[in-house]
Backbone and ligand atoms as CSV (ligand in chain L), in Angstrom:
chain,resi,resn,atom,element,x,y,z
A,1,MET,N,N,-7.049,-31.566,-3.267
A,1,MET,CA,C,-6.123,-30.501,-2.855
A,1,MET,C,C,-6.894,-29.358,-2.205
A,2,ALA,N,N,-6.392,-28.861,-1.061
A,2,ALA,CA,C,-7.082,-27.785,-0.353
A,2,ALA,C,C,-7.115,-26.518,-1.199
A,3,ASP,N,N,-8.181,-25.721,-0.986
A,3,ASP,CA,C,-8.251,-24.449,-1.705
A,3,ASP,C,C,-7.062,-23.588,-1.338
A,4,LYS,N,N,-6.578,-22.851,-2.300
A,4,LYS,CA,C,-5.477,-21.926,-2.025
A,4,LYS,C,C,-5.998,-20.702,-1.259
A,5,VAL,N,N,-5.108,-20.125,-0.477
A,5,VAL,CA,C,-5.451,-18.912,0.258
A,5,VAL,C,C,-5.592,-17.760,-0.739
A,6,LYS,N,N,-6.656,-17.005,-0.567
A,6,LYS,CA,C,-6.908,-15.883,-1.484
A,6,LYS,C,C,-6.246,-14.627,-0.928
A,7,ILE,N,N,-5.336,-14.058,-1.722
A,7,ILE,CA,C,-4.627,-12.865,-1.263
A,7,ILE,C,C,-4.866,-11.717,-2.238
A,8,GLY,N,N,-4.592,-10.520,-1.767
A,8,GLY,CA,C,-4.743,-9.339,-2.612
A,8,GLY,C,C,-3.738,-8.276,-2.222
A,9,THR,N,N,-3.613,-7.281,-3.070
A,9,THR,CA,C,-2.752,-6.136,-2.769
A,9,THR,C,C,-3.473,-4.868,-3.180
A,10,MET,N,N,-3.098,-3.774,-2.527
A,10,MET,CA,C,-3.632,-2.474,-2.931
A,10,MET,C,C,-2.635,-1.395,-2.551
A,11,TRP,N,N,-2.623,-0.295,-3.297
A,11,TRP,CA,C,-1.774,0.828,-2.943
A,11,TRP,C,C,-2.631,2.012,-2.511
A,12,LEU,N,N,-2.152,2.704,-1.504
A,12,LEU,CA,C,-2.814,3.933,-1.034
A,12,LEU,C,C,-1.805,5.069,-1.177
A,13,GLY,N,N,-1.437,5.739,-0.076
A,13,GLY,CA,C,-0.519,6.876,-0.184
A,13,GLY,C,C,0.933,6.437,-0.205
A,14,GLY,N,N,1.366,5.866,-1.314
A,14,GLY,CA,C,2.758,5.443,-1.484
A,14,GLY,C,C,3.223,5.785,-2.888
A,15,CYS,N,N,4.330,5.170,-3.295
A,15,CYS,CA,C,4.900,5.497,-4.609
A,15,CYS,C,C,4.780,4.347,-5.590
A,16,SER,N,N,4.150,3.249,-5.194
A,16,SER,CA,C,4.023,2.015,-5.981
A,16,SER,C,C,5.295,1.178,-5.962
A,17,GLY,N,N,6.339,1.666,-5.292
A,17,GLY,CA,C,7.588,0.915,-5.267
A,17,GLY,C,C,7.449,-0.443,-4.594
A,18,CYS,N,N,6.583,-0.538,-3.599
A,18,CYS,CA,C,6.383,-1.833,-2.948
A,18,CYS,C,C,5.735,-2.818,-3.919
A,19,HIS,N,N,4.892,-2.324,-4.812
A,19,HIS,CA,C,4.316,-3.210,-5.825
A,19,HIS,C,C,5.360,-3.577,-6.888
A,20,ILE,N,N,6.261,-2.661,-7.200
A,20,ILE,CA,C,7.342,-3.000,-8.127
A,20,ILE,C,C,8.176,-4.136,-7.531
A,21,ALA,N,N,8.425,-4.062,-6.204
A,21,ALA,CA,C,9.184,-5.134,-5.544
A,21,ALA,C,C,8.450,-6.465,-5.661
A,22,LEU,N,N,7.123,-6.394,-5.659
A,22,LEU,CA,C,6.329,-7.620,-5.823
A,22,LEU,C,C,6.552,-8.221,-7.209
A,23,THR,N,N,6.623,-7.373,-8.204
A,23,THR,CA,C,6.859,-7.892,-9.554
A,23,THR,C,C,8.284,-8.409,-9.698
A,24,ASP,N,N,9.176,-7.995,-8.794
A,24,ASP,CA,C,10.559,-8.489,-8.818
A,24,ASP,C,C,10.705,-9.864,-8.167
A,25,LEU,N,N,9.609,-10.479,-7.778
A,25,LEU,CA,C,9.702,-11.817,-7.199
A,25,LEU,C,C,10.288,-12.820,-8.193
A,26,HIS,N,N,10.090,-12.558,-9.466
A,26,HIS,CA,C,10.572,-13.467,-10.512
A,26,HIS,C,C,10.133,-14.906,-10.215
A,27,GLU,N,N,11.073,-15.860,-10.202
A,27,GLU,CA,C,10.658,-17.266,-10.051
A,27,GLU,C,C,10.105,-17.566,-8.661
A,28,LEU,N,N,10.405,-16.691,-7.661
A,28,LEU,CA,C,9.817,-16.902,-6.332
A,28,LEU,C,C,8.293,-16.800,-6.377
A,29,LEU,N,N,7.792,-16.117,-7.405
A,29,LEU,CA,C,6.337,-16.012,-7.557
A,29,LEU,C,C,5.708,-17.405,-7.674
A,30,LEU,N,N,6.441,-18.335,-8.275
A,30,LEU,CA,C,5.901,-19.692,-8.424
A,30,LEU,C,C,5.708,-20.348,-7.057
A,31,ASP,N,N,6.637,-20.065,-6.112
A,31,ASP,CA,C,6.485,-20.614,-4.755
A,31,ASP,C,C,5.250,-20.021,-4.077
A,32,VAL,N,N,5.044,-18.703,-4.296
A,32,VAL,CA,C,3.860,-18.055,-3.716
A,32,VAL,C,C,2.587,-18.653,-4.311
A,33,LEU,N,N,2.611,-18.855,-5.625
A,33,LEU,CA,C,1.398,-19.345,-6.295
A,33,LEU,C,C,1.113,-20.818,-5.995
A,34,ASP,N,N,2.095,-21.509,-5.405
A,34,ASP,CA,C,1.832,-22.882,-4.953
A,34,ASP,C,C,0.827,-22.912,-3.816
A,35,VAL,N,N,0.805,-21.841,-3.017
A,35,VAL,CA,C,-0.021,-21.860,-1.803
A,35,VAL,C,C,-1.101,-20.773,-1.794
A,36,ALA,N,N,-1.012,-19.836,-2.724
A,36,ALA,CA,C,-1.960,-18.710,-2.708
A,36,ALA,C,C,-2.344,-18.335,-4.122
A,37,GLU,N,N,-3.489,-17.677,-4.231
A,37,GLU,CA,C,-3.871,-17.126,-5.531
A,37,GLU,C,C,-4.271,-15.675,-5.348
A,38,PHE,N,N,-3.881,-14.856,-6.323
A,38,PHE,CA,C,-4.208,-13.436,-6.252
A,38,PHE,C,C,-5.665,-13.237,-6.644
A,39,GLU,N,N,-6.391,-12.615,-5.731
A,39,GLU,CA,C,-7.816,-12.376,-5.953
A,39,GLU,C,C,-8.061,-10.931,-6.382
A,40,PHE,N,N,-7.109,-10.068,-6.023
A,40,PHE,CA,C,-7.325,-8.630,-6.249
A,40,PHE,C,C,-5.981,-7.925,-6.185
A,41,SER,N,N,-5.651,-7.130,-7.193
A,41,SER,CA,C,-4.409,-6.358,-7.176
A,41,SER,C,C,-4.425,-5.374,-8.346
A,42,PRO,N,N,-4.048,-4.132,-8.106
A,42,PRO,CA,C,-4.078,-3.152,-9.209
A,42,PRO,C,C,-3.028,-3.430,-10.282
A,43,VAL,N,N,-2.008,-4.235,-9.970
A,43,VAL,CA,C,-1.001,-4.517,-11.002
A,43,VAL,C,C,-1.344,-5.775,-11.806
A,44,LEU,N,N,-2.349,-6.506,-11.388
A,44,LEU,CA,C,-2.669,-7.760,-12.071
A,44,LEU,C,C,-4.026,-7.745,-12.748
A,45,MET,N,N,-4.938,-6.944,-12.263
A,45,MET,CA,C,-6.293,-7.002,-12.802
A,45,MET,C,C,-6.984,-5.654,-12.611
A,46,ASP,N,N,-7.994,-5.433,-13.404
A,46,ASP,CA,C,-8.749,-4.187,-13.342
A,46,ASP,C,C,-10.072,-4.472,-12.639
A,47,THR,N,N,-10.137,-4.136,-11.357
A,47,THR,CA,C,-11.341,-4.401,-10.563
A,47,THR,C,C,-11.911,-3.084,-10.072
A,48,LYS,N,N,-13.192,-2.877,-10.323
A,48,LYS,CA,C,-13.824,-1.663,-9.798
A,48,LYS,C,C,-13.904,-1.768,-8.272
A,49,TYR,N,N,-13.782,-0.621,-7.623
A,49,TYR,CA,C,-13.734,-0.631,-6.168
A,49,TYR,C,C,-15.006,-1.208,-5.547
A,50,ASP,N,N,-16.140,-1.076,-6.253
A,50,ASP,CA,C,-17.368,-1.635,-5.671
A,50,ASP,C,C,-17.518,-3.124,-6.001
A,51,GLU,N,N,-16.480,-3.702,-6.644
A,51,GLU,CA,C,-16.517,-5.138,-6.931
A,51,GLU,C,C,-15.369,-5.871,-6.239
A,52,ILE,N,N,-14.795,-5.262,-5.213
A,52,ILE,CA,C,-13.663,-5.892,-4.520
A,52,ILE,C,C,-14.151,-7.174,-3.842
A,53,PRO,N,N,-13.481,-8.303,-4.129
A,53,PRO,CA,C,-13.937,-9.578,-3.555
A,53,PRO,C,C,-13.446,-9.769,-2.132
A,54,HIS,N,N,-13.980,-10.792,-1.470
A,54,HIS,CA,C,-13.452,-11.160,-0.155
A,54,HIS,C,C,-12.083,-11.807,-0.324
A,55,MET,N,N,-11.158,-11.490,0.594
A,55,MET,CA,C,-9.820,-12.085,0.557
A,55,MET,C,C,-9.462,-12.600,1.947
A,56,ASP,N,N,-8.598,-13.601,1.975
A,56,ASP,CA,C,-8.080,-14.064,3.258
A,56,ASP,C,C,-7.048,-13.066,3.797
A,57,ILE,N,N,-6.171,-12.594,2.932
A,57,ILE,CA,C,-5.111,-11.666,3.362
A,57,ILE,C,C,-4.967,-10.570,2.303
A,58,ILE,N,N,-4.877,-9.322,2.755
A,58,ILE,CA,C,-4.551,-8.251,1.814
A,58,ILE,C,C,-3.307,-7.515,2.299
A,59,PHE,N,N,-2.432,-7.207,1.357
A,59,PHE,CA,C,-1.210,-6.459,1.613
A,59,PHE,C,C,-1.446,-5.042,1.109
A,60,ILE,N,N,-1.420,-4.075,2.017
A,60,ILE,CA,C,-1.749,-2.696,1.640
A,60,ILE,C,C,-0.501,-1.833,1.704
A,61,GLU,N,N,-0.156,-1.268,0.557
A,61,GLU,CA,C,0.989,-0.341,0.459
A,61,GLU,C,C,0.516,1.090,0.721
A,62,GLY,N,N,1.346,1.857,1.413
A,62,GLY,CA,C,1.066,3.283,1.550
A,62,GLY,C,C,0.255,3.622,2.784
A,63,GLY,N,N,0.433,4.836,3.236
A,63,GLY,CA,C,-0.336,5.329,4.363
A,63,GLY,C,C,-1.590,6.050,3.894
A,64,ILE,N,N,-2.152,6.831,4.808
A,64,ILE,CA,C,-3.391,7.557,4.520
A,64,ILE,C,C,-3.035,9.019,4.286
A,65,ARG,N,N,-3.055,9.436,3.019
A,65,ARG,CA,C,-2.733,10.821,2.660
A,65,ARG,C,C,-4.003,11.633,2.380
A,66,ASN,N,N,-4.985,10.982,1.749
A,66,ASN,CA,C,-6.184,11.749,1.380
A,66,ASN,C,C,-7.450,10.961,1.721
A,67,GLU,N,N,-8.582,11.584,1.492
A,67,GLU,CA,C,-9.837,10.968,1.913
A,67,GLU,C,C,-10.143,9.691,1.132
A,68,GLU,N,N,-9.683,9.617,-0.109
A,68,GLU,CA,C,-9.892,8.381,-0.874
A,68,GLU,C,C,-9.101,7.230,-0.250
A,69,ASN,N,N,-7.845,7.507,0.183
A,69,ASN,CA,C,-7.042,6.477,0.860
A,69,ASN,C,C,-7.792,5.950,2.081
A,70,ARG,N,N,-8.346,6.857,2.867
A,70,ARG,CA,C,-9.021,6.450,4.107
A,70,ARG,C,C,-10.266,5.613,3.811
A,71,GLU,N,N,-11.073,6.079,2.855
A,71,GLU,CA,C,-12.305,5.352,2.537
A,71,GLU,C,C,-11.992,3.961,1.985
A,72,LEU,N,N,-10.960,3.876,1.117
A,72,LEU,CA,C,-10.605,2.593,0.532
A,72,LEU,C,C,-10.035,1.657,1.586
A,73,ALA,N,N,-9.226,2.188,2.497
A,73,ALA,CA,C,-8.681,1.354,3.575
A,73,ALA,C,C,-9.815,0.745,4.394
A,74,GLU,N,N,-10.850,1.528,4.658
A,74,GLU,CA,C,-11.975,1.021,5.445
A,74,GLU,C,C,-12.714,-0.082,4.690
A,75,VAL,N,N,-12.860,0.087,3.369
A,75,VAL,CA,C,-13.510,-0.956,2.564
A,75,VAL,C,C,-12.660,-2.230,2.573
A,76,LEU,N,N,-11.346,-2.070,2.385
A,76,LEU,CA,C,-10.468,-3.243,2.331
A,76,LEU,C,C,-10.465,-3.992,3.664
A,77,ARG,N,N,-10.565,-3.249,4.759
A,77,ARG,CA,C,-10.638,-3.900,6.074
A,77,ARG,C,C,-11.866,-4.813,6.152
A,78,GLU,N,N,-12.961,-4.350,5.573
A,78,GLU,CA,C,-14.191,-5.149,5.575
A,78,GLU,C,C,-14.051,-6.388,4.700
A,79,LYS,N,N,-13.216,-6.278,3.674
A,79,LYS,CA,C,-13.139,-7.345,2.667
A,79,LYS,C,C,-12.112,-8.416,2.990
A,80,ALA,N,N,-11.236,-8.168,3.957
A,80,ALA,CA,C,-10.139,-9.106,4.199
A,80,ALA,C,C,-10.128,-9.589,5.639
A,81,ASP,N,N,-9.824,-10.878,5.815
A,81,ASP,CA,C,-9.718,-11.414,7.175
A,81,ASP,C,C,-8.450,-10.925,7.860
A,82,MET,N,N,-7.369,-10.759,7.079
A,82,MET,CA,C,-6.105,-10.283,7.649
A,82,MET,C,C,-5.592,-9.119,6.807
A,83,VAL,N,N,-5.208,-8.052,7.480
A,83,VAL,CA,C,-4.625,-6.894,6.798
A,83,VAL,C,C,-3.147,-6.787,7.171
A,84,VAL,N,N,-2.289,-6.702,6.152
A,84,VAL,CA,C,-0.857,-6.531,6.373
A,84,VAL,C,C,-0.453,-5.137,5.896
A,85,ALA,N,N,0.150,-4.359,6.799
A,85,ALA,CA,C,0.735,-3.068,6.395
A,85,ALA,C,C,2.011,-3.389,5.623
A,86,TYR,N,N,1.981,-3.139,4.326
A,86,TYR,CA,C,3.026,-3.623,3.426
A,86,TYR,C,C,3.955,-2.465,3.046
A,87,GLY,N,N,5.154,-2.482,3.628
A,87,GLY,CA,C,6.112,-1.414,3.344
A,87,GLY,C,C,6.090,-0.335,4.409
A,88,SER,N,N,7.145,0.463,4.429
A,88,SER,CA,C,7.312,1.446,5.507
A,88,SER,C,C,6.302,2.583,5.449
A,89,CYS,N,N,5.799,2.916,4.265
A,89,CYS,CA,C,4.769,3.966,4.218
A,89,CYS,C,C,3.502,3.495,4.925
A,90,ALA,N,N,3.127,2.253,4.698
A,90,ALA,CA,C,1.926,1.727,5.340
A,90,ALA,C,C,2.143,1.597,6.847
A,91,GLU,N,N,3.354,1.182,7.245
A,91,GLU,CA,C,3.570,0.943,8.677
A,91,GLU,C,C,3.831,2.226,9.455
A,92,PHE,N,N,4.569,3.169,8.816
A,92,PHE,CA,C,4.995,4.355,9.582
A,92,PHE,C,C,4.569,5.697,8.958
A,93,GLY,N,N,4.150,5.698,7.714
A,93,GLY,CA,C,3.894,6.961,7.002
A,93,GLY,C,C,4.928,7.199,5.924
A,94,GLY,N,N,6.167,6.806,6.191
A,94,GLY,CA,C,7.219,6.807,5.177
A,94,GLY,C,C,7.507,8.171,4.570
A,95,ILE,N,N,8.020,8.142,3.345
A,95,ILE,CA,C,8.402,9.379,2.656
A,95,ILE,C,C,7.233,10.370,2.575
A,96,PRO,N,N,6.005,9.924,2.224
A,96,PRO,CA,C,4.902,10.900,2.177
A,96,PRO,C,C,4.674,11.595,3.512
A,97,GLY,N,N,5.113,10.955,4.611
A,97,GLY,CA,C,4.949,11.560,5.929
A,97,GLY,C,C,5.730,12.855,6.089
A,98,LEU,N,N,6.740,13.071,5.216
A,98,LEU,CA,C,7.451,14.357,5.264
A,98,LEU,C,C,6.498,15.521,5.002
A,99,GLY,N,N,5.389,15.215,4.332
A,99,GLY,CA,C,4.390,16.261,4.102
A,99,GLY,C,C,3.805,16.796,5.387
A,100,ASN,N,N,3.981,16.056,6.488
A,100,ASN,CA,C,3.433,16.523,7.771
A,100,ASN,C,C,4.189,17.730,8.318
A,101,LEU,N,N,5.299,18.098,7.652
A,101,LEU,CA,C,6.010,19.318,8.046
A,101,LEU,C,C,5.273,20.567,7.555
A,102,TYR,N,N,4.255,20.352,6.716
A,102,TYR,CA,C,3.532,21.488,6.117
A,102,TYR,C,C,2.030,21.264,6.265
A,103,THR,N,N,1.279,22.310,6.118
A,103,THR,CA,C,-0.177,22.172,6.134
A,103,THR,C,C,-0.640,21.689,4.760
A,104,PRO,N,N,-1.834,21.088,4.678
A,104,PRO,CA,C,-2.358,20.709,3.363
A,104,PRO,C,C,-2.425,21.897,2.405
A,105,GLU,N,N,-2.753,23.067,2.923
A,105,GLU,CA,C,-2.843,24.249,2.049
A,105,GLU,C,C,-1.466,24.605,1.486
A,106,GLU,N,N,-0.439,24.515,2.315
A,106,GLU,CA,C,0.915,24.806,1.827
A,106,GLU,C,C,1.345,23.784,0.777
A,107,LEU,N,N,0.992,22.511,0.982
A,107,LEU,CA,C,1.346,21.480,0.002
A,107,LEU,C,C,0.641,21.730,-1.325
A,108,GLU,N,N,-0.634,22.083,-1.274
A,108,GLU,CA,C,-1.384,22.334,-2.513
A,108,GLU,C,C,-0.829,23.562,-3.237
A,109,GLU,N,N,-0.476,24.597,-2.505
A,109,GLU,CA,C,0.072,25.798,-3.157
A,109,GLU,C,C,1.405,25.475,-3.816
A,110,GLU,N,N,2.229,24.648,-3.168
A,110,GLU,CA,C,3.507,24.274,-3.768
A,110,GLU,C,C,3.285,23.451,-5.039
A,111,ALA,N,N,2.362,22.476,-4.967
A,111,ALA,CA,C,2.146,21.581,-6.099
A,111,ALA,C,C,1.485,22.296,-7.269
A,112,TYR,N,N,0.473,23.130,-6.971
A,112,TYR,CA,C,-0.346,23.687,-8.048
A,112,TYR,C,C,0.049,25.095,-8.466
A,113,LEU,N,N,0.826,25.792,-7.620
A,113,LEU,CA,C,1.121,27.185,-7.945
A,113,LEU,C,C,2.614,27.496,-8.003
A,114,ASN,N,N,3.389,26.991,-7.060
A,114,ASN,CA,C,4.732,27.546,-6.852
A,114,ASN,C,C,5.889,26.700,-7.357
A,115,SER,N,N,5.685,25.404,-7.587
A,115,SER,CA,C,6.850,24.585,-7.924
A,115,SER,C,C,7.408,25.019,-9.282
A,116,CYS,N,N,8.712,24.775,-9.496
A,116,CYS,CA,C,9.355,25.230,-10.733
A,116,CYS,C,C,8.805,24.520,-11.953
A,117,SER,N,N,8.143,23.376,-11.777
A,117,SER,CA,C,7.590,22.653,-12.931
A,117,SER,C,C,6.098,22.921,-13.136
A,118,THR,N,N,5.512,23.780,-12.311
A,118,THR,CA,C,4.077,24.044,-12.431
A,118,THR,C,C,3.781,24.972,-13.600
A,119,VAL,N,N,2.814,24.583,-14.443
A,119,VAL,CA,C,2.282,25.465,-15.480
A,119,VAL,C,C,0.791,25.608,-15.198
A,120,ASN,N,N,0.400,26.719,-14.624
A,120,ASN,CA,C,-0.976,26.898,-14.168
A,120,ASN,C,C,-1.301,28.385,-14.234
A,121,PRO,N,N,-1.399,28.907,-15.498
A,121,PRO,CA,C,-1.549,30.363,-15.657
A,121,PRO,C,C,-2.785,30.937,-14.977
A,122,ASP,N,N,-3.827,30.122,-14.804
A,122,ASP,CA,C,-5.045,30.630,-14.163
A,122,ASP,C,C,-5.000,30.485,-12.640
A,123,GLY,N,N,-3.930,29.859,-12.131
A,123,GLY,CA,C,-3.783,29.738,-10.678
A,123,GLY,C,C,-4.893,28.943,-10.021
A,124,ILE,N,N,-5.354,27.903,-10.703
A,124,ILE,CA,C,-6.475,27.115,-10.165
A,124,ILE,C,C,-5.953,25.978,-9.283
A,125,ILE,N,N,-6.473,25.885,-8.084
A,125,ILE,CA,C,-6.217,24.736,-7.214
A,125,ILE,C,C,-7.473,23.878,-7.238
A,126,PRO,N,N,-7.390,22.661,-7.821
A,126,PRO,CA,C,-8.621,21.861,-7.962
A,126,PRO,C,C,-9.213,21.496,-6.611
A,127,SER,N,N,-10.525,21.601,-6.511
A,127,SER,CA,C,-11.171,21.268,-5.242
A,127,SER,C,C,-12.183,20.151,-5.389
A,128,GLU,N,N,-12.629,19.867,-6.605
A,128,GLU,CA,C,-13.662,18.855,-6.800
A,128,GLU,C,C,-13.113,17.589,-7.452
A,129,SER,N,N,-12.141,17.722,-8.340
A,129,SER,CA,C,-11.745,16.603,-9.201
A,129,SER,C,C,-10.647,15.724,-8.605
A,130,VAL,N,N,-10.088,16.108,-7.487
A,130,VAL,CA,C,-9.077,15.269,-6.846
A,130,VAL,C,C,-9.478,15.063,-5.383
A,131,PRO,N,N,-9.103,13.916,-4.804
A,131,PRO,CA,C,-9.457,13.675,-3.391
A,131,PRO,C,C,-8.819,14.724,-2.486
A,132,HIS,N,N,-9.559,15.142,-1.483
A,132,HIS,CA,C,-9.039,16.136,-0.535
A,132,HIS,C,C,-7.964,15.527,0.355
A,133,LEU,N,N,-6.915,16.319,0.594
A,133,LEU,CA,C,-5.875,15.862,1.517
A,133,LEU,C,C,-6.439,15.810,2.928
A,134,GLU,N,N,-6.064,14.771,3.678
A,134,GLU,CA,C,-6.362,14.757,5.111
A,134,GLU,C,C,-5.421,15.744,5.799
A,135,SER,N,N,-5.682,16.053,7.055
A,135,SER,CA,C,-4.882,17.076,7.733
A,135,SER,C,C,-3.422,16.660,7.868
A,136,ARG,N,N,-3.163,15.330,7.935
A,136,ARG,CA,C,-1.791,14.843,8.022
A,136,ARG,C,C,-1.737,13.412,7.486
A,137,VAL,N,N,-0.540,12.977,7.100
A,137,VAL,CA,C,-0.350,11.585,6.699
A,137,VAL,C,C,-0.354,10.707,7.940
A,138,ARG,N,N,-1.074,9.611,7.853
A,138,ARG,CA,C,-1.133,8.682,8.986
A,138,ARG,C,C,-0.793,7.271,8.530
A,139,PRO,N,N,-0.122,6.498,9.392
A,139,PRO,CA,C,0.088,5.090,9.050
A,139,PRO,C,C,-1.242,4.357,9.037
A,140,LEU,N,N,-1.247,3.239,8.354
A,140,LEU,CA,C,-2.494,2.488,8.172
A,140,LEU,C,C,-3.161,2.144,9.505
A,141,ALA,N,N,-2.331,1.761,10.493
A,141,ALA,CA,C,-2.891,1.311,11.773
A,141,ALA,C,C,-3.577,2.430,12.547
A,142,ASP,N,N,-3.368,3.682,12.145
A,142,ASP,CA,C,-4.089,4.786,12.781
A,142,ASP,C,C,-5.539,4.849,12.327
A,143,VAL,N,N,-5.845,4.157,11.220
A,143,VAL,CA,C,-7.168,4.305,10.607
A,143,VAL,C,C,-7.975,3.012,10.641
A,144,ILE,N,N,-7.295,1.881,10.432
A,144,ILE,CA,C,-7.982,0.591,10.485
A,144,ILE,C,C,-7.150,-0.387,11.326
A,145,LYS,N,N,-7.774,-1.472,11.731
A,145,LYS,CA,C,-7.045,-2.515,12.462
A,145,LYS,C,C,-6.085,-3.208,11.501
A,146,VAL,N,N,-4.835,-3.296,11.918
A,146,VAL,CA,C,-3.804,-3.968,11.117
A,146,VAL,C,C,-3.329,-5.194,11.887
A,147,ASP,N,N,-3.214,-6.315,11.182
A,147,ASP,CA,C,-2.875,-7.577,11.849
A,147,ASP,C,C,-1.395,-7.905,11.796
A,148,ALA,N,N,-0.690,-7.410,10.801
A,148,ALA,CA,C,0.740,-7.713,10.662
A,148,ALA,C,C,1.368,-6.613,9.821
A,149,ALA,N,N,2.702,-6.539,9.896
A,149,ALA,CA,C,3.400,-5.498,9.124
A,149,ALA,C,C,4.650,-6.086,8.497
A,150,LEU,N,N,4.937,-5.637,7.290
A,150,LEU,CA,C,6.156,-6.015,6.582
A,150,LEU,C,C,6.875,-4.724,6.191
A,151,PRO,N,N,7.821,-4.260,7.024
A,151,PRO,CA,C,8.483,-2.987,6.736
A,151,PRO,C,C,9.521,-3.133,5.627
A,152,GLY,N,N,10.055,-1.996,5.205
A,152,GLY,CA,C,11.041,-1.952,4.125
A,152,GLY,C,C,10.596,-0.926,3.101
A,153,CYS,N,N,11.553,-0.342,2.429
A,153,CYS,CA,C,11.222,0.741,1.491
A,153,CYS,C,C,12.001,0.572,0.182
A,154,PRO,N,N,11.523,-0.351,-0.665
A,154,PRO,CA,C,10.501,-1.363,-0.380
A,154,PRO,C,C,11.122,-2.567,0.296
A,155,PRO,N,N,10.303,-3.501,0.774
A,155,PRO,CA,C,10.867,-4.741,1.318
A,155,PRO,C,C,11.615,-5.505,0.233
A,156,LYS,N,N,12.619,-6.266,0.657
A,156,LYS,CA,C,13.335,-7.114,-0.298
A,156,LYS,C,C,12.380,-8.169,-0.867
A,157,SER,N,N,12.543,-8.451,-2.138
A,157,SER,CA,C,11.617,-9.382,-2.784
A,157,SER,C,C,11.658,-10.762,-2.153
A,158,GLU,N,N,12.872,-11.236,-1.806
A,158,GLU,CA,C,12.936,-12.591,-1.218
A,158,GLU,C,C,12.260,-12.623,0.145
A,159,VAL,N,N,12.310,-11.492,0.868
A,159,VAL,CA,C,11.625,-11.436,2.164
A,159,VAL,C,C,10.113,-11.386,1.944
A,160,ILE,N,N,9.705,-10.672,0.922
A,160,ILE,CA,C,8.266,-10.639,0.613
A,160,ILE,C,C,7.755,-12.062,0.396
A,161,ALA,N,N,8.475,-12.821,-0.413
A,161,ALA,CA,C,8.037,-14.200,-0.695
A,161,ALA,C,C,7.987,-15.019,0.589
A,162,GLN,N,N,9.036,-14.894,1.427
A,162,GLN,CA,C,9.058,-15.660,2.689
A,162,GLN,C,C,7.871,-15.304,3.568
A,163,VAL,N,N,7.608,-13.999,3.685
A,163,VAL,CA,C,6.545,-13.548,4.587
A,163,VAL,C,C,5.174,-13.950,4.054
A,164,VAL,N,N,4.963,-13.773,2.748
A,164,VAL,CA,C,3.665,-14.153,2.184
A,164,VAL,C,C,3.407,-15.637,2.419
A,165,ILE,N,N,4.403,-16.464,2.139
A,165,ILE,CA,C,4.215,-17.911,2.291
A,165,ILE,C,C,3.994,-18.277,3.759
A,166,ALA,N,N,4.757,-17.649,4.672
A,166,ALA,CA,C,4.584,-17.945,6.101
A,166,ALA,C,C,3.186,-17.553,6.575
A,167,LEU,N,N,2.726,-16.368,6.175
A,167,LEU,CA,C,1.397,-15.932,6.599
A,167,LEU,C,C,0.315,-16.847,6.034
A,168,VAL,N,N,0.478,-17.220,4.778
A,168,VAL,CA,C,-0.515,-18.098,4.145
A,168,VAL,C,C,-0.579,-19.438,4.860
A,169,LYS,N,N,0.591,-19.939,5.288
A,169,LYS,CA,C,0.627,-21.238,5.961
A,169,LYS,C,C,0.360,-21.121,7.456
A,170,GLY,N,N,0.234,-19.891,7.964
A,170,GLY,CA,C,0.005,-19.701,9.393
A,170,GLY,C,C,1.236,-19.989,10.220
A,171,GLU,N,N,2.404,-19.810,9.634
A,171,GLU,CA,C,3.661,-20.088,10.332
A,171,GLU,C,C,4.253,-18.796,10.890
A,172,PRO,N,N,5.191,-18.893,11.866
A,172,PRO,CA,C,5.833,-17.678,12.400
A,172,PRO,C,C,6.559,-16.929,11.286
A,173,VAL,N,N,6.557,-15.613,11.404
A,173,VAL,CA,C,7.194,-14.762,10.399
A,173,VAL,C,C,8.472,-14.178,10.984
A,174,GLU,N,N,9.570,-14.354,10.283
A,174,GLU,CA,C,10.829,-13.758,10.723
A,174,GLU,C,C,11.284,-12.748,9.684
A,175,ILE,N,N,11.453,-11.502,10.116
A,175,ILE,CA,C,11.889,-10.444,9.205
A,175,ILE,C,C,13.312,-10.044,9.591
A,176,PRO,N,N,14.269,-10.105,8.659
A,176,PRO,CA,C,15.651,-9.732,8.992
A,176,PRO,C,C,15.757,-8.255,9.331
A,177,ASP,N,N,16.793,-7.918,10.137
A,177,ASP,CA,C,16.989,-6.516,10.511
A,177,ASP,C,C,17.186,-5.645,9.280
A,178,ASN,N,N,17.948,-6.153,8.321
A,178,ASN,CA,C,18.188,-5.399,7.095
A,178,ASN,C,C,17.214,-5.874,6.032
A,179,ASN,N,N,16.155,-5.107,5.842
A,179,ASN,CA,C,15.135,-5.521,4.887
A,179,ASN,C,C,14.872,-4.441,3.855
A,180,LEU,N,N,15.940,-3.774,3.415
A,180,LEU,CA,C,15.781,-2.805,2.340
A,180,LEU,C,C,16.248,-3.436,1.040
A,181,CYS,N,N,15.602,-3.037,-0.058
A,181,CYS,CA,C,16.043,-3.556,-1.352
A,181,CYS,C,C,17.494,-3.166,-1.580
A,182,ASP,N,N,18.268,-4.090,-2.151
A,182,ASP,CA,C,19.648,-3.776,-2.486
A,182,ASP,C,C,19.679,-2.724,-3.584
A,183,VAL,N,N,20.633,-1.801,-3.500
A,183,VAL,CA,C,20.755,-0.781,-4.545
A,183,VAL,C,C,22.136,-0.898,-5.179
L,1,LIG,FE1,FE,7.440,3.593,-2.062
L,1,LIG,FE2,FE,9.089,2.996,-0.042
L,1,LIG,FE3,FE,6.627,3.796,0.469
L,1,LIG,FE4,FE,7.024,1.374,-0.606
L,1,LIG,S1,S,7.670,2.059,1.446
L,1,LIG,S2,S,5.463,2.872,-1.244
L,1,LIG,S3,S,8.808,1.799,-1.924
L,1,LIG,S4,S,8.248,5.042,-0.524
């Protein structure tokens, strides 16, 4: 039997909802596992970033919001033969892209000083312990080469399974016009 295609997933500047949709594959996961094996994913295994293995295909959720997102995207590009922008945040910037209406300084002041849920009596805005915000949110393809995209916020689970299997088999990918999760 031929070796299975090695796939992985990672989240960057998103909400993890695209990964939740992945866990909603339910029995469709068995169809995916017939042709592929997960080599790397934050929801399945604990892998240090300096131990990321080589993968045939990686599905990356989220855009580039901060310097850690950018650095990790560059590492993942090196580690994978094919990069898929997974979800609308990765493809377009998505909901986090609304932050582009404000400067990074305005966003930090809102989060750390001004929001109604903030408790920060010393008025400290962390500068060392959290990754620095980039000047604006960017889609993945603005930072690294992207080979394919699966839009949706999040994509429907059945479409995820279809697309993963098609990409693994090297077959044409068809994405329906309506690819939002049912609510
Ligand atoms: Fe979350 Fe939607 Fe972005 Fe996926 S595309 S990370 S579900 S906001």
